[in-house]
C-alpha positions in Angstrom: -12.9 13.5 52.2 -13.2 15.0 48.7 -12.8 12.8 45.7 -9.4 13.1 44.1 -9.3 13.9 40.3 -8.3 11.0 38.1 -4.7 10.9 36.9 -4.7 12.1 33.3 -0.9 12.0 32.8 0.0 10.2 29.6 1.8 7.2 31.2 -0.2 4.1 30.3 2.8 1.8 30.5 4.1 3.1 33.8 5.5 0.1 35.7 6.4 -1.9 32.6 10.1 -2.7 32.3 11.6 -3.2 28.8 15.1 -4.6 28.2 16.2 -3.2 24.8 19.0 -5.2 23.2 18.3 -3.8 19.8 20.3 -1.2 17.8 20.1 1.0 14.8 16.4 2.0 14.1 13.5 -0.5 14.0 14.1 -1.9 17.5 15.1 1.4 19.1 12.1 3.1 17.5 9.9 0.5 19.2 11.7 1.0 22.5 11.4 4.8 22.3 7.6 4.6 21.7 7.3 2.4 24.7 9.4 4.8 26.8 7.2 7.7 25.6 4.2 5.8 26.9 5.8 5.4 30.4 7.8 2.2 30.3 11.2 2.0 31.9 13.4 1.1 28.9 16.9 -0.1 29.7 19.1 0.0 26.6 21.9 -2.5 26.7 24.9 -1.5 24.7 28.5 -2.7 23.9 31.1 -1.1 26.2 33.1 1.5 24.4 31.1 1.5 21.2 27.4 1.3 22.0 24.7 1.4 19.4 26.1 1.7 15.8 24.1 4.8 15.2 25.9 6.8 17.9 28.7 7.1 15.3 26.6 7.8 12.2 27.5 11.4 11.8 27.8 14.2 11.0 25.8 16.0 12.2 26.8 15.8 15.8 25.2 17.3 18.9 27.6 20.1 19.8 30.9 18.7 21.0 29.5 15.4 22.3 30.2 13.3 19.2 26.6 12.1 19.7 25.1 11.7 16.2 21.7 13.2 15.2 20.7 9.8 13.9 21.1 8.2 17.4 19.2 11.0 19.0 16.1 10.4 16.8 15.3 7.0 18.3 16.5 6.8 21.9 14.7 9.4 24.0 13.5 8.3 27.5 15.8 5.3 27.9 18.5 4.3 30.4 21.8 3.1 28.9 23.7 0.2 30.5 27.0 -1.1 29.0 27.4 -4.9 29.2 29.6 -7.2 27.1 27.3 -10.1 26.3 30.2 -12.1 24.8 31.6 -12.6 28.3 29.9 -15.1 30.7 29.7 -12.5 33.5 27.9 -10.2 31.0 25.5 -12.9 30.0 24.7 -13.5 33.7 23.9 -9.8 34.2 21.6 -9.6 31.1 19.8 -12.8 32.3 19.2 -11.2 35.7 17.8 -8.1 34.0 15.6 -10.2 31.7 14.3 -12.1 34.7 12.9 -8.9 36.1 11.7 -7.5 32.8 8.3 -7.5 31.2 9.5 -7.1 27.6 12.7 -7.8 25.7 13.5 -6.3 22.3 16.3 -7.7 20.1 17.3 -7.5 16.4 20.1 -10.0 16.2 20.3 -12.5 13.3 18.1 -15.5 13.7 19.6 -17.7 16.4 22.3 -15.2 17.1 21.5 -14.9 20.8 21.1 -18.7 21.5 24.9 -19.1 22.0 24.8 -16.6 24.8 21.7 -18.3 26.4 19.7 -15.1 25.7 17.2 -16.6 23.2 13.5 -16.8 24.1 13.6 -20.5 24.9 16.3 -20.0 27.4 15.0 -16.8 29.1 11.4 -17.9 29.4 12.5 -20.7 31.7 13.3 -18.1 34.4 10.6 -15.7 33.3 7.6 -17.3 31.7 5.8 -14.0 31.6 8.5 -12.4 29.4 7.3 -10.9 26.1 10.2 -11.4 23.7 10.2 -9.4 20.5 12.6 -10.4 17.7 13.0 -8.0 14.8 14.9 -9.4 11.7 15.0 -8.8 8.0 13.0 -11.9 7.0 11.6 -13.5 10.2 12.4 -16.6 12.2 11.2 -19.0 9.5 11.9 -18.0 5.9 14.0 -19.2 2.9 15.9 -15.9 3.6 16.0 -16.2 7.4 19.8 -16.3 7.4 20.1 -13.0 5.5 20.7 -9.6 7.1 18.0 -7.1 6.5 18.6 -3.4 5.8 15.8 -0.9 5.2 17.1 0.2 1.7 17.3 -3.4 0.5 13.9 -4.2 1.9 12.3 -1.2 0.3 13.6 -2.6 -3.0 12.6 -6.2 -2.4 9.2 -5.4 -0.8 8.0 -3.4 -3.8 7.7 0.2 -2.5 10.6 1.4 -4.8 8.7 0.1 -7.8 6.0 2.6 -6.9 8.1 5.6 -5.8 9.8 7.9 -8.4 9.0 9.1 -11.9 8.2 6.7 -14.8 11.2 5.4 -16.6 10.3 7.3 -19.8 10.4 10.7 -18.1 13.6 12.7 -17.4 15.0 11.6 -14.1 12.8 8.5 -14.2 13.6 5.4 -12.1 13.0 3.8 -8.7 13.5 6.0 -5.6 13.7 5.1 -2.0 11.8 7.0 0.7 13.8 9.9 2.2 13.6 8.3 5.7 14.0 4.6 6.7 10.3 3.9 5.9 10.4 0.2 6.6 12.4 0.3 9.8 10.1 2.9 11.3 6.9 1.0 10.3 8.5 -2.1 11.8 9.1 -0.3 15.0 5.5 0.9 15.1 4.1 -2.6 14.4 6.5 -4.1 17.0 5.3 -1.6 19.7 1.7 -2.5 18.8 2.4 -6.2 19.1 4.2 -5.7 22.4 1.2 -3.8 23.9 -1.2 -6.4 22.6 0.9 -9.1 24.2 1.0 -7.2 27.5 -2.8 -7.0 27.4 -3.1 -10.7 26.6 -0.7 -11.6 29.4 -3.1 -10.0 31.9 -5.6 -12.8 31.1 -3.2 -15.7 30.4 -0.3 -15.0 32.7 2.0 -16.1 30.0 4.5 -14.2 27.8 5.0 -14.8 24.1 7.6 -14.6 21.3 6.8 -11.9 18.8 8.4 -12.5 15.3 8.7 -9.2 13.4 10.2 -9.2 9.9 11.0 -6.0 7.9 10.0 -7.7 4.7 6.6 -8.7 6.1 6.0 -5.1 7.2 7.0 -3.6 3.9 4.6 -5.9 2.1 1.9 -5.2 4.7 2.1 -1.4 4.2 1.7 -1.5 0.4 -1.9 -0.9 1.3 -4.1 0.2 -1.7 -1.3 -0.5 -4.2 -1.1 -4.1 -3.1 -4.9 -4.4 -3.5 -4.8 -2.6 -6.9 -2.6 -5.5 -8.0 -4.4 -8.3 -6.2 -7.8 -7.1 -7.4 -6.9 -6.4 -11.0 -3.8 -8.5 -11.8 -2.2 -5.4 -13.2 1.2 -4.4 -11.8 1.1 -0.7 -10.6 3.7 1.6 -12.1 5.5 4.6 -10.8 3.5 7.8 -11.2 5.8 10.4 -9.6 3.8 12.6 -7.4 0.4 11.4 -8.8 -2.0 9.1 -7.1 -3.0 5.8 -8.8 -6.7 6.0 -7.7 -7.5 9.7 -7.4 -7.2 12.6 -9.9 -6.2 15.4 -9.4 -4.1 14.4 -6.4 -0.5 15.4 -7.1 2.1 18.2 -7.2 1.7 21.0 -9.7 4.1 23.8 -10.8 3.2 27.4 -9.9 4.6 30.7 -11.0 7.2 30.6 -8.1 7.5 26.9 -7.1 5.3 23.9 -6.6 2.2 23.0 -4.5 0.0 20.0 -3.8 -3.6 19.7 -4.9 -5.4 16.8 -3.3 -9.0 16.6 -4.6 -10.8 13.8 -2.8 -14.3 14.0 -4.3 -16.3 15.4 -7.3 -17.6 18.4 -5.4 -14.1 19.5 -4.5 -13.2 19.1 -8.2 -16.0 21.5 -9.2 -14.8 24.0 -6.7 -11.2 23.7 -8.0 -12.4 24.3 -11.5 -14.3 27.4 -10.4 -11.1 28.9 -8.7 -9.1 28.1 -11.8 -11.8 29.6 -14.1 -12.1 26.3 -15.8 -15.8 25.6 -15.1 -16.2 23.9 -18.4 -14.1 21.0 -17.2 -16.4 20.3 -14.3 -19.3 19.6 -16.7 -17.2 17.6 -19.2 -18.2 13.9 -19.0 -14.5 12.9 -19.3 -13.8 14.6 -16.0 -17.1 14.8 -14.1 -16.4 11.7 -11.9 -13.2 10.5 -10.3 -13.3 7.3 -12.4 -13.5 9.4 -15.5 -10.7 11.6 -14.4 -8.5 8.6 -13.7 -9.2 7.4 -17.2 -8.4 10.7 -18.8 -5.6 11.7 -16.3 -3.1 13.1 -18.8 -5.5 15.3 -20.6 -6.9 16.8 -17.4 -3.6 17.3 -15.7 -2.2 19.2 -18.6 -5.1 21.7 -18.5 -4.9 22.1 -14.8 -1.2 22.6 -14.9 -1.4 25.3 -17.6 -3.7 27.3 -15.3 -1.8 26.8 -12.0 1.5 27.9 -13.4 0.1 31.4 -14.1 -0.1 32.5 -10.4 2.1 32.1 -7.3 1.8 29.2 -4.7 0.5 31.6 -2.0 -2.2 33.0 -4.3 -3.5 29.5 -5.1 -3.3 28.2 -1.5 -5.3 31.1 -0.2 -7.9 30.8 -3.0 -8.3 27.0 -2.6 -8.4 27.2 1.2 -11.3 29.7 1.0 -13.4 27.2 -0.9 -12.3 24.1 1.0 -10.2 22.4 -1.6 -7.3 20.6 0.1 -3.9 22.0 -1.0 -0.6 22.7 0.6 3.0 23.9 0.1 6.0 21.6 -0.3 7.9 22.7 2.8 11.6 22.3 3.5 12.3 21.2 7.1 13.1 24.7 8.2 9.6 25.7 7.1 8.1 22.6 8.7 9.4 23.5 12.2 8.4 27.2 11.7 4.9 26.2 10.7 2.2 27.6 13.1 0.6 24.1 13.5 3.9 22.4 14.3 4.6 25.1 16.9 1.2 25.0 18.4 1.3 21.3 18.8 4.7 21.3 20.4 6.3 18.9 17.9 9.8 20.3 18.5 10.8 19.2 22.0 13.7 20.7 23.9 15.2 18.6 26.7 18.1 18.9 29.1 21.2 17.1 28.1 23.9 16.1 30.5 26.8 17.2 28.2 25.3 19.5 25.6 23.1 21.5 27.9 20.0 20.8 25.9 18.9 18.9 22.8 16.1 19.5 20.3 14.0 16.5 19.4 10.8 15.6 17.6 8.0 14.9 20.1 5.8 11.8 20.0 2.6 12.8 18.0 0.3 10.8 20.4 -1.7 13.0 22.8 -3.8 11.8 25.7 -6.3 14.2 27.2 -4.5 17.1 25.5 -1.1 16.1 26.8 1.8 14.9 24.6 2.8 11.3 25.3 6.5 12.0 25.1 9.3 11.0 27.5 11.0 13.9 29.2 14.6 12.6 29.4 17.1 13.0 26.6 18.7 10.1 24.8 21.2 8.7 27.3 25.0 8.9 27.1 26.7 5.6 26.6 26.6 3.7 29.8 25.1 6.7 31.7 23.0 4.5 33.9 25.1 1.3 34.3 25.8 1.7 38.0 22.2 2.7 38.8 20.5 -0.1 36.9 22.9 -2.8 38.1 22.7 -1.4 41.6 18.9 -2.0 41.4 19.8 -5.6 40.7 21.7 -5.7 44.0 25.2 -5.6 42.4 27.5 -4.1 45.0 29.9 -1.1 44.3 32.8 -3.5 44.8 31.5 -5.9 42.3 30.8 -3.1 39.8 34.4 -1.9 40.2 35.6 -5.4 39.5 33.3 -5.9 36.5 34.6 -2.6 35.1 38.2 -3.7 35.6 37.4 -6.9 33.7 35.8 -4.9 30.9 32.5 -6.7 31.4 30.7 -3.3 31.8 
């Protein structure tokens, strides 16, 4: 008998069951990533309303009244509607949790205890359960009682003090990220924590309670800026599109728009100067090293800017690419999805949709053995899989009908 080739499909979490009680973005983003990696993610939603983001439109998907916002974070899941405020609903969720490997939730601290759906209660029936709680400020904090919203956390966690133009410039002031930066990072950290807990459970046989806080994540991803402060004691300031530690590494105006120049070392700087016909700058002691360029940032940037504004963006991009100086255009989203790289990598994904016919989504960027690790089912309609999932629990059609009449599901 010939040896069968190894299975190279990107489904490392196949066989893992995830009960997703979360809504909005951080928790659903985590659940979507786990679904992309092969987990069976069951999204539990309120009957009649569902995840808040289903209603955060326009834009909507065709005539479905399904918001684009909801579609961004719920690919690959199955939707079950259960009213957890009713005892019968709590029983159903407990039965689902007893058969799950992972539970995701982002209720306020202690909010699920009154339903018997907190970690202490559920682990009694399923000690192997990995229970991931996502809140604004964690389970133990002076702010634990507060709700956490991405915009607020971006402000409190420091990133808005670093994003935007300096106060003294026209249009200066703090600016939030154009996407929910903290929520998305929290979802990614949560998914990493879940996968680590699954790995640890293989050795210990025990589940765990993961405590994720948006505020912790926001502080955690301050990265070099946090260390700039902790190392020097100096509070970093907003620099617009410039970099605090590298020069030139920012946006510049051109004859027909703007572009990015991202010089990462002294050799690249010499090549930039040659393209701009400013070779004298490369030999100037004030600019010869990155440290010197940071110290004389304003003087250097003014001279580079005066040269770059003389020709078009496309001219400079071609010239800089030819000599290996990193640079790029500032694309609008229509240009992003028309970019040859984005097309070649399949980052726009089109899936069948039960009502709209099809839906365009953004694929997961992870690739295993050349294959995209992306779920192949569209974000579910509200309650689309209620009968199927509860039927897998052994709930009879007659009981389902009664639960529906009682508005439990």
